[in-house]
KOLGU-4560 file (N, C-alpha, C; in nm, 3 decimals, padded with zeros to 5 digits):
<recs>
<n_xx: 04.003 n_yy: 00.518 n_zz: 04.221 ca_xx: 03.901 ca_yy: 00.436 ca_zz: 04.256 c_xx: 03.882 c_yy: 00.369 c_zz: 04.123 mol: A seq: 1 type: MET>
<n_xx: 03.842 n_yy: 00.211 n_zz: 04.147 ca_xx: 03.845 ca_yy: 00.139 ca_zz: 04.001 c_xx: 03.711 c_yy: 00.166 c_zz: 03.936 mol: A seq: 2 type: PRO>
<n_xx: 03.698 n_yy: 00.139 n_zz: 03.803 ca_xx: 03.581 ca_yy: 00.168 ca_zz: 03.735 c_xx: 03.466 c_yy: 00.071 c_zz: 03.768 mol: A seq: 3 type: PRO>
<n_xx: 03.339 n_yy: 00.122 n_zz: 03.776 ca_xx: 03.237 ca_yy: 00.038 ca_zz: 03.826 c_xx: 03.191 c_yy: -00.059 c_zz: 03.697 mol: A seq: 4 type: ARG>
<n_xx: 03.141 n_yy: -00.167 n_zz: 03.742 ca_xx: 03.086 ca_yy: -00.269 ca_zz: 03.658 c_xx: 02.943 c_yy: -00.194 c_zz: 03.611 mol: A seq: 5 type: HIS>
<n_xx: 02.899 n_yy: -00.228 n_zz: 03.474 ca_xx: 02.787 ca_yy: -00.159 ca_zz: 03.438 c_xx: 02.661 c_yy: -00.194 c_zz: 03.522 mol: A seq: 6 type: PRO>
<n_xx: 02.646 n_yy: -00.304 n_zz: 03.567 ca_xx: 02.516 ca_yy: -00.343 ca_zz: 03.639 c_xx: 02.544 c_yy: -00.398 c_zz: 03.787 mol: A seq: 7 type: ALA>
<n_xx: 02.596 n_yy: -00.282 n_zz: 03.852 ca_xx: 02.650 ca_yy: -00.309 ca_zz: 04.003 c_xx: 02.532 c_yy: -00.252 c_zz: 04.089 mol: A seq: 8 type: THR>
<n_xx: 02.506 n_yy: -00.308 n_zz: 04.187 ca_xx: 02.406 ca_yy: -00.261 ca_zz: 04.297 c_xx: 02.478 c_yy: -00.150 c_zz: 04.399 mol: A seq: 9 type: HIS>
<n_xx: 02.396 n_yy: -00.059 n_zz: 04.427 ca_xx: 02.447 ca_yy: 00.036 ca_zz: 04.514 c_xx: 02.423 c_yy: -00.022 c_zz: 04.677 mol: A seq: 10 type: ASP>
<n_xx: 02.310 n_yy: -00.048 n_zz: 04.693 ca_xx: 02.255 ca_yy: -00.109 ca_zz: 04.815 c_xx: 02.187 c_yy: -00.234 c_zz: 04.792 mol: A seq: 11 type: ALA>
<n_xx: 02.168 n_yy: -00.322 n_zz: 04.902 ca_xx: 02.088 ca_yy: -00.444 ca_zz: 04.875 c_xx: 01.940 c_yy: -00.407 c_zz: 04.855 mol: A seq: 12 type: PRO>
<n_xx: 01.871 n_yy: -00.459 n_zz: 04.758 ca_xx: 01.722 ca_yy: -00.426 ca_zz: 04.733 c_xx: 01.710 c_yy: -00.314 c_zz: 04.628 mol: A seq: 13 type: GLY>
<n_xx: 01.810 n_yy: -00.237 n_zz: 04.593 ca_xx: 01.790 ca_yy: -00.131 ca_zz: 04.490 c_xx: 01.820 c_yy: -00.193 c_zz: 04.343 mol: A seq: 14 type: THR>
<n_xx: 01.749 n_yy: -00.148 n_zz: 04.253 ca_xx: 01.779 ca_yy: -00.204 ca_zz: 04.125 c_xx: 01.919 c_yy: -00.156 c_zz: 04.083 mol: A seq: 15 type: PRO>
<n_xx: 01.968 n_yy: -00.219 n_zz: 03.971 ca_xx: 02.116 ca_yy: -00.202 ca_zz: 03.925 c_xx: 02.117 c_yy: -00.078 c_zz: 03.851 mol: A seq: 16 type: PRO>
<n_xx: 02.214 n_yy: 00.022 n_zz: 03.854 ca_xx: 02.227 ca_yy: 00.121 ca_zz: 03.777 c_xx: 02.296 c_yy: 00.088 c_zz: 03.640 mol: A seq: 17 type: ARG>
<n_xx: 02.257 n_yy: 00.136 n_zz: 03.533 ca_xx: 02.324 ca_yy: 00.100 ca_zz: 03.407 c_xx: 02.419 c_yy: 00.228 c_zz: 03.370 mol: A seq: 18 type: ARG>
<n_xx: 02.551 n_yy: 00.167 n_zz: 03.329 ca_xx: 02.653 ca_yy: 00.267 ca_zz: 03.289 c_xx: 02.627 c_yy: 00.322 c_zz: 03.142 mol: A seq: 19 type: ALA>
<n_xx: 02.560 n_yy: 00.241 n_zz: 03.071 ca_xx: 02.544 ca_yy: 00.294 ca_zz: 02.927 c_xx: 02.387 c_yy: 00.297 c_zz: 02.902 mol: A seq: 20 type: TRP>
<n_xx: 02.338 n_yy: 00.423 n_zz: 02.922 ca_xx: 02.192 ca_yy: 00.438 ca_zz: 02.890 c_xx: 02.157 c_yy: 00.425 c_zz: 02.744 mol: A seq: 21 type: PRO>
<n_xx: 02.240 n_yy: 00.427 n_zz: 02.649 ca_xx: 02.221 ca_yy: 00.433 ca_zz: 02.503 c_xx: 02.188 c_yy: 00.281 c_zz: 02.466 mol: A seq: 22 type: GLU>
<n_xx: 02.210 n_yy: 00.188 n_zz: 02.550 ca_xx: 02.182 ca_yy: 00.051 ca_zz: 02.524 c_xx: 02.042 c_yy: 00.012 c_zz: 02.559 mol: A seq: 23 type: THR>
<n_xx: 01.964 n_yy: 00.098 n_zz: 02.611 ca_xx: 01.828 ca_yy: 00.065 ca_zz: 02.645 c_xx: 01.738 c_yy: 00.047 c_zz: 02.507 mol: A seq: 24 type: THR>
<n_xx: 01.634 n_yy: -00.031 n_zz: 02.514 ca_xx: 01.553 ca_yy: -00.036 ca_zz: 02.389 c_xx: 01.432 c_yy: 00.047 c_zz: 02.409 mol: A seq: 25 type: VAL>
<n_xx: 01.420 n_yy: 00.138 n_zz: 02.303 ca_xx: 01.287 ca_yy: 00.207 ca_zz: 02.308 c_xx: 01.179 c_yy: 00.126 c_zz: 02.271 mol: A seq: 26 type: VAL>
<n_xx: 01.065 n_yy: 00.146 n_zz: 02.341 ca_xx: 00.942 ca_yy: 00.056 ca_zz: 02.328 c_xx: 00.866 c_yy: 00.097 c_zz: 02.203 mol: A seq: 27 type: PRO>
<n_xx: 00.824 n_yy: -00.021 n_zz: 02.124 ca_xx: 00.763 ca_yy: 00.011 ca_zz: 02.000 c_xx: 00.634 c_yy: 00.090 c_zz: 02.020 mol: A seq: 28 type: ARG>
<n_xx: 00.632 n_yy: 00.195 n_zz: 01.936 ca_xx: 00.502 ca_yy: 00.278 ca_zz: 01.931 c_xx: 00.391 c_yy: 00.207 c_zz: 01.859 mol: A seq: 29 type: ILE>
<n_xx: 00.290 n_yy: 00.194 n_zz: 01.912 ca_xx: 00.182 ca_yy: 00.110 ca_zz: 01.857 c_xx: 00.111 c_yy: 00.202 c_zz: 01.769 mol: A seq: 30 type: LEU>
<n_xx: 00.065 n_yy: 00.129 n_zz: 01.662 ca_xx: -00.003 ca_yy: 00.205 ca_zz: 01.541 c_xx: -00.133 c_yy: 00.252 c_zz: 01.596 mol: A seq: 31 type: ARG>
<n_xx: -00.169 n_yy: 00.384 n_zz: 01.564 ca_xx: -00.300 ca_yy: 00.441 ca_zz: 01.575 c_xx: -00.391 c_yy: 00.382 c_zz: 01.482 mol: A seq: 32 type: ARG>
<n_xx: -00.519 n_yy: 00.372 n_zz: 01.523 ca_xx: -00.626 ca_yy: 00.333 ca_zz: 01.424 c_xx: -00.639 c_yy: 00.420 c_zz: 01.319 mol: A seq: 33 type: PRO>
<n_xx: -00.658 n_yy: 00.377 n_zz: 01.200 ca_xx: -00.685 ca_yy: 00.454 ca_zz: 01.089 c_xx: -00.546 c_yy: 00.475 c_zz: 01.023 mol: A seq: 34 type: GLY>
<n_xx: -00.435 n_yy: 00.434 n_zz: 01.061 ca_xx: -00.291 ca_yy: 00.457 ca_zz: 00.983 c_xx: -00.295 c_yy: 00.343 c_zz: 00.884 mol: A seq: 35 type: ARG>
<n_xx: -00.232 n_yy: 00.364 n_zz: 00.771 ca_xx: -00.211 ca_yy: 00.278 ca_zz: 00.675 c_xx: -00.069 c_yy: 00.238 c_zz: 00.646 mol: A seq: 36 type: HIS>
<n_xx: -00.051 n_yy: 00.116 n_zz: 00.591 ca_xx: 00.081 ca_yy: 00.087 ca_zz: 00.561 c_xx: 00.146 c_yy: 00.184 c_zz: 00.470 mol: A seq: 37 type: VAL>
<n_xx: 00.265 n_yy: 00.220 n_zz: 00.500 ca_xx: 00.313 ca_yy: 00.327 ca_zz: 00.412 c_xx: 00.319 c_yy: 00.306 c_zz: 00.249 mol: A seq: 38 type: PRO>
<n_xx: 00.344 n_yy: 00.183 n_zz: 00.228 ca_xx: 00.357 ca_yy: 00.159 ca_zz: 00.085 c_xx: 00.233 c_yy: 00.185 c_zz: 00.007 mol: A seq: 39 type: PHE>
<n_xx: 00.131 n_yy: 00.144 n_zz: 00.065 ca_xx: -00.014 ca_yy: 00.141 ca_zz: 00.006 c_xx: -00.050 c_yy: 00.298 c_zz: -00.014 mol: A seq: 40 type: LEU>
<n_xx: 00.009 n_yy: 00.397 n_zz: 00.061 ca_xx: -00.017 ca_yy: 00.530 ca_zz: 00.037 c_xx: 00.052 c_yy: 00.585 c_zz: -00.080 mol: A seq: 41 type: THR>
<n_xx: 00.147 n_yy: 00.508 n_zz: -00.121 ca_xx: 00.223 ca_yy: 00.534 ca_zz: -00.242 c_xx: 00.169 c_yy: 00.457 c_zz: -00.370 mol: A seq: 42 type: HIS>
<n_xx: 00.055 n_yy: 00.479 n_zz: -00.402 ca_xx: -00.009 ca_yy: 00.398 ca_zz: -00.508 c_xx: 00.063 c_yy: 00.416 c_zz: -00.655 mol: A seq: 43 type: TRP>
<n_xx: 00.121 n_yy: 00.514 n_zz: -00.663 ca_xx: 00.188 ca_yy: 00.552 ca_zz: -00.787 c_xx: 00.311 c_yy: 00.468 c_zz: -00.812 mol: A seq: 44 type: TRP>
<n_xx: 00.375 n_yy: 00.406 n_zz: -00.716 ca_xx: 00.500 ca_yy: 00.352 ca_zz: -00.736 c_xx: 00.529 c_yy: 00.252 c_zz: -00.833 mol: A seq: 45 type: GLN>
<n_xx: 00.424 n_yy: 00.138 n_zz: -00.844 ca_xx: 00.437 ca_yy: 00.042 ca_zz: -00.948 c_xx: 00.437 c_yy: 00.098 c_zz: -01.102 mol: A seq: 46 type: PRO>
<n_xx: 00.347 n_yy: 00.207 n_zz: -01.110 ca_xx: 00.343 ca_yy: 00.272 ca_zz: -01.246 c_xx: 00.473 c_yy: 00.337 c_zz: -01.262 mol: A seq: 47 type: GLY>
<n_xx: 00.552 n_yy: 00.414 n_zz: -01.168 ca_xx: 00.667 ca_yy: 00.481 ca_zz: -01.185 c_xx: 00.774 c_yy: 00.368 c_zz: -01.212 mol: A seq: 48 type: VAL>
<n_xx: 00.799 n_yy: 00.268 n_zz: -01.128 ca_xx: 00.879 ca_yy: 00.165 ca_zz: -01.148 c_xx: 00.871 c_yy: 00.084 c_zz: -01.268 mol: A seq: 49 type: TYR>
<n_xx: 00.737 n_yy: 00.066 n_zz: -01.314 ca_xx: 00.724 ca_yy: 00.000 ca_zz: -01.442 c_xx: 00.762 c_yy: 00.096 c_zz: -01.569 mol: A seq: 50 type: GLY>
<n_xx: 00.748 n_yy: 00.219 n_zz: -01.556 ca_xx: 00.787 ca_yy: 00.310 ca_zz: -01.653 c_xx: 00.929 c_yy: 00.321 c_zz: -01.668 mol: A seq: 51 type: SER>
<n_xx: 01.005 n_yy: 00.293 n_zz: -01.586 ca_xx: 01.159 ca_yy: 00.308 ca_zz: -01.620 c_xx: 01.195 c_yy: 00.201 c_zz: -01.689 mol: A seq: 52 type: VAL>
<n_xx: 01.174 n_yy: 00.065 n_zz: -01.682 ca_xx: 01.225 ca_yy: -00.028 ca_zz: -01.768 c_xx: 01.147 c_yy: -00.024 c_zz: -01.906 mol: A seq: 53 type: PRO>
<n_xx: 01.017 n_yy: 00.032 n_zz: -01.914 ca_xx: 00.944 ca_yy: 00.040 ca_zz: -02.039 c_xx: 01.021 c_yy: 00.150 c_zz: -02.126 mol: A seq: 54 type: ALA>
<n_xx: 01.062 n_yy: 00.249 n_zz: -02.061 ca_xx: 01.127 ca_yy: 00.356 ca_zz: -02.162 c_xx: 01.260 c_yy: 00.290 c_zz: -02.192 mol: A seq: 55 type: VAL>
<n_xx: 01.334 n_yy: 00.224 n_zz: -02.115 ca_xx: 01.450 ca_yy: 00.160 ca_zz: -02.150 c_xx: 01.435 c_yy: 00.059 c_zz: -02.268 mol: A seq: 56 type: ALA>
<n_xx: 01.330 n_yy: -00.025 n_zz: -02.266 ca_xx: 01.307 ca_yy: -00.103 ca_zz: -02.384 c_xx: 01.263 c_yy: -00.024 c_zz: -02.501 mol: A seq: 57 type: LEU>
<n_xx: 01.199 n_yy: 00.079 n_zz: -02.485 ca_xx: 01.161 ca_yy: 00.152 ca_zz: -02.608 c_xx: 01.279 c_yy: 00.217 c_zz: -02.665 mol: A seq: 58 type: TRP>
<n_xx: 01.384 n_yy: 00.268 n_zz: -02.585 ca_xx: 01.502 ca_yy: 00.331 ca_zz: -02.642 c_xx: 01.585 c_yy: 00.215 c_zz: -02.711 mol: A seq: 59 type: ILE>
<n_xx: 01.590 n_yy: 00.094 n_zz: -02.640 ca_xx: 01.673 ca_yy: -00.009 ca_zz: -02.712 c_xx: 01.618 c_yy: -00.042 c_zz: -02.838 mol: A seq: 60 type: VAL>
<n_xx: 01.479 n_yy: -00.042 n_zz: -02.857 ca_xx: 01.401 ca_yy: -00.081 ca_zz: -02.969 c_xx: 01.432 c_yy: 00.015 c_zz: -03.083 mol: A seq: 61 type: ALA>
<n_xx: 01.479 n_yy: 00.130 n_zz: -03.072 ca_xx: 01.514 ca_yy: 00.235 ca_zz: -03.167 c_xx: 01.660 c_yy: 00.244 c_zz: -03.208 mol: A seq: 62 type: ARG>
<n_xx: 01.734 n_yy: 00.134 n_zz: -03.143 ca_xx: 01.890 ca_yy: 00.130 ca_zz: -03.198 c_xx: 01.882 c_yy: 00.089 c_zz: -03.352 mol: A seq: 63 type: LEU>
<n_xx: 01.974 n_yy: 00.105 n_zz: -03.418 ca_xx: 01.994 ca_yy: 00.075 ca_zz: -03.561 c_xx: 01.966 c_yy: -00.064 c_zz: -03.582 mol: A seq: 64 type: PRO>
<n_xx: 01.901 n_yy: -00.114 n_zz: -03.695 ca_xx: 01.869 ca_yy: -00.245 ca_zz: -03.703 c_xx: 01.983 c_yy: -00.340 c_zz: -03.724 mol: A seq: 65 type: ALA>
<n_xx: 02.097 n_yy: -00.297 n_zz: -03.760 ca_xx: 02.213 ca_yy: -00.401 ca_zz: -03.765 c_xx: 02.262 c_yy: -00.415 c_zz: -03.623 mol: A seq: 66 type: GLY>
<n_xx: 02.277 n_yy: -00.336 n_zz: -03.538 ca_xx: 02.312 ca_yy: -00.352 ca_zz: -03.412 c_xx: 02.208 c_yy: -00.436 c_zz: -03.334 mol: A seq: 67 type: LEU>
<n_xx: 02.074 n_yy: -00.430 n_zz: -03.347 ca_xx: 01.987 ca_yy: -00.517 ca_zz: -03.302 c_xx: 01.990 c_yy: -00.644 c_zz: -03.326 mol: A seq: 68 type: LEU>
<n_xx: 02.015 n_yy: -00.668 n_zz: -03.454 ca_xx: 02.016 ca_yy: -00.811 ca_zz: -03.509 c_xx: 02.147 c_yy: -00.888 c_zz: -03.454 mol: A seq: 69 type: VAL>
<n_xx: 02.261 n_yy: -00.788 n_zz: -03.440 ca_xx: 02.382 ca_yy: -00.853 ca_zz: -03.379 c_xx: 02.365 c_yy: -00.881 c_zz: -03.228 mol: A seq: 70 type: SER>
<n_xx: 02.287 n_yy: -00.802 n_zz: -03.162 ca_xx: 02.260 ca_yy: -00.822 ca_zz: -03.019 c_xx: 02.167 c_yy: -00.938 c_zz: -02.999 mol: A seq: 71 type: LEU>
<n_xx: 02.065 n_yy: -00.951 n_zz: -03.063 ca_xx: 01.957 ca_yy: -01.035 ca_zz: -03.038 c_xx: 01.952 c_yy: -01.160 c_zz: -03.120 mol: A seq: 72 type: THR>
<n_xx: 01.993 n_yy: -01.151 n_zz: -03.258 ca_xx: 02.000 ca_yy: -01.259 ca_zz: -03.338 c_xx: 01.862 c_yy: -01.277 c_zz: -03.420 mol: A seq: 73 type: GLY>
<n_xx: 01.782 n_yy: -01.181 n_zz: -03.404 ca_xx: 01.650 ca_yy: -01.182 ca_zz: -03.487 c_xx: 01.635 c_yy: -01.043 c_zz: -03.552 mol: A seq: 74 type: THR>
<n_xx: 01.557 n_yy: -01.042 n_zz: -03.669 ca_xx: 01.536 ca_yy: -00.909 ca_zz: -03.712 c_xx: 01.391 c_yy: -00.858 c_zz: -03.671 mol: A seq: 75 type: ALA>
<n_xx: 01.333 n_yy: -00.943 n_zz: -03.591 ca_xx: 01.198 ca_yy: -00.878 ca_zz: -03.533 c_xx: 01.219 c_yy: -00.815 c_zz: -03.390 mol: A seq: 76 type: GLN>
<n_xx: 01.348 n_yy: -00.797 n_zz: -03.357 ca_xx: 01.380 ca_yy: -00.747 ca_zz: -03.210 c_xx: 01.314 c_yy: -00.616 c_zz: -03.185 mol: A seq: 77 type: ALA>
<n_xx: 01.306 n_yy: -00.517 n_zz: -03.272 ca_xx: 01.251 ca_yy: -00.386 ca_zz: -03.248 c_xx: 01.103 c_yy: -00.411 c_zz: -03.213 mol: A seq: 78 type: ALA>
<n_xx: 01.029 n_yy: -00.484 n_zz: -03.291 ca_xx: 00.882 ca_yy: -00.507 ca_zz: -03.269 c_xx: 00.862 c_yy: -00.576 c_zz: -03.133 mol: A seq: 79 type: ALA>
<n_xx: 00.951 n_yy: -00.675 n_zz: -03.099 ca_xx: 00.928 ca_yy: -00.751 ca_zz: -02.964 c_xx: 00.967 c_yy: -00.661 c_zz: -02.859 mol: A seq: 80 type: TRP>
<n_xx: 01.073 n_yy: -00.558 n_zz: -02.869 ca_xx: 01.101 ca_yy: -00.483 ca_zz: -02.769 c_xx: 01.005 c_yy: -00.367 c_zz: -02.739 mol: A seq: 81 type: LEU>
<n_xx: 00.953 n_yy: -00.318 n_zz: -02.844 ca_xx: 00.834 ca_yy: -00.217 ca_zz: -02.840 c_xx: 00.718 c_yy: -00.278 c_zz: -02.759 mol: A seq: 82 type: ASN>
<n_xx: 00.676 n_yy: -00.408 n_zz: -02.804 ca_xx: 00.558 ca_yy: -00.476 ca_zz: -02.751 c_xx: 00.594 c_yy: -00.508 c_zz: -02.601 mol: A seq: 83 type: HIS>
<n_xx: 00.714 n_yy: -00.537 n_zz: -02.558 ca_xx: 00.764 ca_yy: -00.568 ca_zz: -02.428 c_xx: 00.732 c_yy: -00.433 c_zz: -02.345 mol: A seq: 84 type: ALA>
<n_xx: 00.797 n_yy: -00.314 n_zz: -02.400 ca_xx: 00.783 ca_yy: -00.191 ca_zz: -02.330 c_xx: 00.641 c_yy: -00.168 c_zz: -02.309 mol: A seq: 85 type: GLY>
<n_xx: 00.561 n_yy: -00.165 n_zz: -02.401 ca_xx: 00.411 ca_yy: -00.128 ca_zz: -02.386 c_xx: 00.352 c_yy: -00.211 c_zz: -02.278 mol: A seq: 86 type: ASP>
<n_xx: 00.380 n_yy: -00.351 n_zz: -02.274 ca_xx: 00.326 ca_yy: -00.438 ca_zz: -02.170 c_xx: 00.369 c_yy: -00.391 c_zz: -02.029 mol: A seq: 87 type: THR>
<n_xx: 00.509 n_yy: -00.368 n_zz: -02.023 ca_xx: 00.554 ca_yy: -00.336 ca_zz: -01.889 c_xx: 00.480 c_yy: -00.208 c_zz: -01.850 mol: A seq: 88 type: VAL>
<n_xx: 00.475 n_yy: -00.096 n_zz: -01.929 ca_xx: 00.415 ca_yy: 00.010 ca_zz: -01.892 c_xx: 00.277 c_yy: 00.007 c_zz: -01.857 mol: A seq: 89 type: PHE>
<n_xx: 00.196 n_yy: -00.054 n_zz: -01.932 ca_xx: 00.047 ca_yy: -00.079 ca_zz: -01.891 c_xx: 00.026 c_yy: -00.165 c_zz: -01.761 mol: A seq: 90 type: VAL>
<n_xx: 00.109 n_yy: -00.265 n_zz: -01.763 ca_xx: 00.102 ca_yy: -00.345 ca_zz: -01.645 c_xx: 00.129 c_yy: -00.260 c_zz: -01.507 mol: A seq: 91 type: THR>
<n_xx: 00.236 n_yy: -00.174 n_zz: -01.514 ca_xx: 00.276 ca_yy: -00.102 ca_zz: -01.395 c_xx: 00.168 c_yy: 00.005 c_zz: -01.359 mol: A seq: 92 type: GLY>
<n_xx: 00.116 n_yy: 00.068 n_zz: -01.462 ca_xx: 00.001 ca_yy: 00.169 ca_zz: -01.420 c_xx: -00.125 c_yy: 00.112 c_zz: -01.405 mol: A seq: 93 type: TRP>
<n_xx: -00.162 n_yy: -00.012 n_zz: -01.435 ca_xx: -00.279 ca_yy: -00.091 ca_zz: -01.415 c_xx: -00.269 c_yy: -00.131 c_zz: -01.251 mol: A seq: 94 type: ALA>
<n_xx: -00.143 n_yy: -00.178 n_zz: -01.218 ca_xx: -00.121 ca_yy: -00.220 ca_zz: -01.079 c_xx: -00.142 c_yy: -00.085 c_zz: -00.981 mol: A seq: 95 type: ALA>
<n_xx: -00.087 n_yy: 00.024 n_zz: -01.025 ca_xx: -00.095 ca_yy: 00.145 ca_zz: -00.963 c_xx: -00.254 c_yy: 00.201 c_zz: -00.955 mol: A seq: 96 type: SER>
<n_xx: -00.320 n_yy: 00.167 n_zz: -01.051 ca_xx: -00.465 ca_yy: 00.190 ca_zz: -01.036 c_xx: -00.541 c_yy: 00.091 c_zz: -00.946 mol: A seq: 97 type: ALA>
<n_xx: -00.487 n_yy: -00.015 n_zz: -00.961 ca_xx: -00.555 ca_yy: -00.124 ca_zz: -00.856 c_xx: -00.522 c_yy: -00.079 c_zz: -00.713 mol: A seq: 98 type: LEU>
<n_xx: -00.385 n_yy: -00.054 n_zz: -00.672 ca_xx: -00.368 ca_yy: -00.008 ca_zz: -00.551 c_xx: -00.436 c_yy: 00.113 c_zz: -00.506 mol: A seq: 99 type: LEU>
<n_xx: -00.448 n_yy: 00.215 n_zz: -00.588 ca_xx: -00.529 ca_yy: 00.346 ca_zz: -00.572 c_xx: -00.673 c_yy: 00.285 c_zz: -00.536 mol: A seq: 100 type: LEU>
<n_xx: -00.742 n_yy: 00.201 n_zz: -00.600 ca_xx: -00.882 ca_yy: 00.163 ca_zz: -00.586 c_xx: -00.897 c_yy: 00.075 c_zz: -00.450 mol: A seq: 101 type: TRP>
<n_xx: -00.801 n_yy: -00.017 n_zz: -00.425 ca_xx: -00.796 ca_yy: -00.090 ca_zz: -00.311 c_xx: -00.765 c_yy: -00.018 c_zz: -00.174 mol: A seq: 102 type: LEU>
<n_xx: -00.702 n_yy: 00.096 n_zz: -00.172 ca_xx: -00.667 ca_yy: 00.177 ca_zz: -00.060 c_xx: -00.749 c_yy: 00.305 c_zz: -00.044 mol: A seq: 103 type: THR>
<n_xx: -00.858 n_yy: 00.317 n_zz: -00.116 ca_xx: -00.953 ca_yy: 00.441 ca_zz: -00.107 c_xx: -01.015 c_yy: 00.442 c_zz: 00.027 mol: A seq: 104 type: ARG>
<n_xx: -01.041 n_yy: 00.557 n_zz: 00.061 ca_xx: -01.091 ca_yy: 00.568 ca_zz: 00.202 c_xx: -01.256 c_yy: 00.574 c_zz: 00.163 mol: A seq: 105 type: ARG>
<n_xx: -01.314 n_yy: 00.497 n_zz: 00.233 ca_xx: -01.461 ca_yy: 00.478 ca_zz: 00.246 c_xx: -01.521 c_yy: 00.563 c_zz: 00.360 mol: A seq: 106 type: ARG>
<n_xx: -01.635 n_yy: 00.609 n_zz: 00.321 ca_xx: -01.698 ca_yy: 00.706 ca_zz: 00.431 c_xx: -01.744 c_yy: 00.606 c_zz: 00.548 mol: A seq: 107 type: PRO>
<n_xx: -01.736 n_yy: 00.658 n_zz: 00.669 ca_xx: -01.792 ca_yy: 00.568 ca_zz: 00.767 c_xx: -01.953 c_yy: 00.560 c_zz: 00.775 mol: A seq: 108 type: LEU>
<n_xx: -01.998 n_yy: 00.455 n_zz: 00.818 ca_xx: -02.135 ca_yy: 00.434 ca_zz: 00.803 c_xx: -02.208 c_yy: 00.548 c_zz: 00.921 mol: A seq: 109 type: PRO>
<n_xx: -02.328 n_yy: 00.577 n_zz: 00.876 ca_xx: -02.388 ca_yy: 00.679 ca_zz: 00.964 c_xx: -02.432 c_yy: 00.613 c_zz: 01.099 mol: A seq: 110 type: GLU>
<n_xx: -02.411 n_yy: 00.693 n_zz: 01.202 ca_xx: -02.446 ca_yy: 00.628 ca_zz: 01.337 c_xx: -02.575 c_yy: 00.689 c_zz: 01.371 mol: A seq: 111 type: ARG>
<n_xx: -02.660 n_yy: 00.581 n_zz: 01.438 ca_xx: -02.783 ca_yy: 00.634 ca_zz: 01.485 c_xx: -02.769 c_yy: 00.670 c_zz: 01.616 mol: A seq: 112 type: ASN>
<n_xx: -02.781 n_yy: 00.821 n_zz: 01.647 ca_xx: -02.765 ca_yy: 00.858 ca_zz: 01.774 c_xx: -02.878 c_yy: 00.817 c_zz: 01.878 mol: A seq: 113 type: GLU>
<n_xx: -02.990 n_yy: 00.796 n_zz: 01.844 ca_xx: -03.100 ca_yy: 00.758 ca_zz: 01.932 c_xx: -03.116 c_yy: 00.616 c_zz: 01.915 mol: A seq: 114 type: ASN>
<n_xx: -03.033 n_yy: 00.525 n_zz: 01.996 ca_xx: -03.041 ca_yy: 00.375 ca_zz: 01.988 c_xx: -03.143 c_yy: 00.315 c_zz: 02.065 mol: A seq: 115 type: LEU>
<n_xx: -03.210 n_yy: 00.407 n_zz: 02.155 ca_xx: -03.324 ca_yy: 00.349 ca_zz: 02.257 c_xx: -03.447 c_yy: 00.332 c_zz: 02.159 mol: A seq: 116 type: ASP>
<n_xx: -03.474 n_yy: 00.420 n_zz: 02.060 ca_xx: -03.597 ca_yy: 00.425 ca_zz: 02.015 c_xx: -03.587 c_yy: 00.322 c_zz: 01.889 mol: A seq: 117 type: VAL>
<n_xx: -03.667 n_yy: 00.230 n_zz: 01.858 ca_xx: -03.659 ca_yy: 00.144 ca_zz: 01.744 c_xx: -03.712 c_yy: 00.208 c_zz: 01.622 mol: A seq: 118 type: PRO>
<n_xx: -03.653 n_yy: 00.184 n_zz: 01.511 ca_xx: -03.693 ca_yy: 00.260 ca_zz: 01.392 c_xx: -03.841 c_yy: 00.219 c_zz: 01.353 mol: A seq: 119 type: PRO>
<n_xx: -03.899 n_yy: 00.322 n_zz: 01.311 ca_xx: -04.048 ca_yy: 00.301 ca_zz: 01.266 c_xx: -04.064 c_yy: 00.207 c_zz: 01.145 mol: A seq: 120 type: GLU>
<n_xx: -04.159 n_yy: 00.099 n_zz: 01.137 ca_xx: -04.182 ca_yy: 00.028 ca_zz: 01.047 c_xx: -04.251 c_yy: 00.095 c_zz: 00.930 mol: A seq: 121 type: PRO>
<n_xx: -04.203 n_yy: 00.034 n_zz: 00.801 ca_xx: -04.253 ca_yy: 00.097 ca_zz: 00.684 c_xx: -04.407 c_yy: 00.088 c_zz: 00.681 mol: A seq: 122 type: ALA>
<n_xx: -04.471 n_yy: 00.205 n_zz: 00.630 ca_xx: -04.624 ca_yy: 00.193 ca_zz: 00.619 c_xx: -04.663 c_yy: 00.081 c_zz: 00.521 mol: A seq: 123 type: PRO>
<n_xx: -04.772 n_yy: 00.004 n_zz: 00.555 ca_xx: -04.819 ca_yy: -00.103 ca_zz: 00.471 c_xx: -04.921 c_yy: -00.027 c_zz: 00.377 mol: A seq: 124 type: ARG>
<n_xx: -04.903 n_yy: -00.081 n_zz: 00.253 ca_xx: -05.006 ca_yy: -00.031 ca_zz: 00.165 c_xx: -05.151 c_yy: -00.075 c_zz: 00.184 mol: A seq: 125 type: PRO>
<n_xx: -05.235 n_yy: 00.011 n_zz: 00.160 ca_xx: -05.392 ca_yy: -00.023 ca_zz: 00.179 c_xx: -05.418 c_yy: -00.144 c_zz: 00.088 mol: A seq: 126 type: ALA>
<n_xx: -05.494 n_yy: -00.236 n_zz: 00.138 ca_xx: -05.545 ca_yy: -00.354 ca_zz: 00.052 c_xx: -05.650 c_yy: -00.297 c_zz: -00.049 mol: A seq: 127 type: PRO>
<n_xx: -05.642 n_yy: -00.346 n_zz: -00.171 ca_xx: -05.730 ca_yy: -00.308 ca_zz: -00.286 c_xx: -05.855 c_yy: -00.382 c_zz: -00.268 mol: A seq: 128 type: ARG>
<n_xx: -05.964 n_yy: -00.289 n_zz: -00.290 ca_xx: -06.104 ca_yy: -00.344 ca_zz: -00.276 c_xx: -06.159 c_yy: -00.355 c_zz: -00.426 mol: A seq: 129 type: ARG>
<n_xx: -06.238 n_yy: -00.470 n_zz: -00.428 ca_xx: -06.303 ca_yy: -00.496 ca_zz: -00.546 c_xx: -06.423 c_yy: -00.411 c_zz: -00.559 mol: A seq: 130 type: ARG>
<n_xx: -06.457 n_yy: -00.362 n_zz: -00.675 ca_xx: -06.591 ca_yy: -00.288 ca_zz: -00.664 c_xx: -06.703 c_yy: -00.397 c_zz: -00.667 mol: A seq: 131 type: PRO>
<n_xx: -06.816 n_yy: -00.326 n_zz: -00.597 ca_xx: -06.919 ca_yy: -00.432 ca_zz: -00.582 c_xx: -06.999 c_yy: -00.460 c_zz: -00.721 mol: A seq: 132 type: ALA>
<n_xx: -07.042 n_yy: -00.578 n_zz: -00.735 ca_xx: -07.083 ca_yy: -00.637 ca_zz: -00.857 c_xx: -07.236 c_yy: -00.605 c_zz: -00.855 mol: A seq: 133 type: ALA>
</recs>
């Protein structure tokens, strides 16, 4: 018997059978309310990723002075590299703090269960009376 074509019909009016079921597309799962973007839950990543080059800059700044002068061409390279490492480190952790602040979970507003009854108005203060003259 010859092999069947992947999309042949068995009978008129019936849908075609597929020979390769693994080629079907899985429907995209919709997001549930309240889920967050995965990156924002990892608020610490900018700080960690900023710390790695900062540590590398600090290590390079502690190389012998002669080697730094030959690599960079300036005698102030150690100070510049230390300053750059400090800046990268602080910037990464400040970005992490900002992400942590922006992705914080805020409490839901309180719901008024009795929506049919309007809220009572605030009591008015009694008018001041002047003493009789």
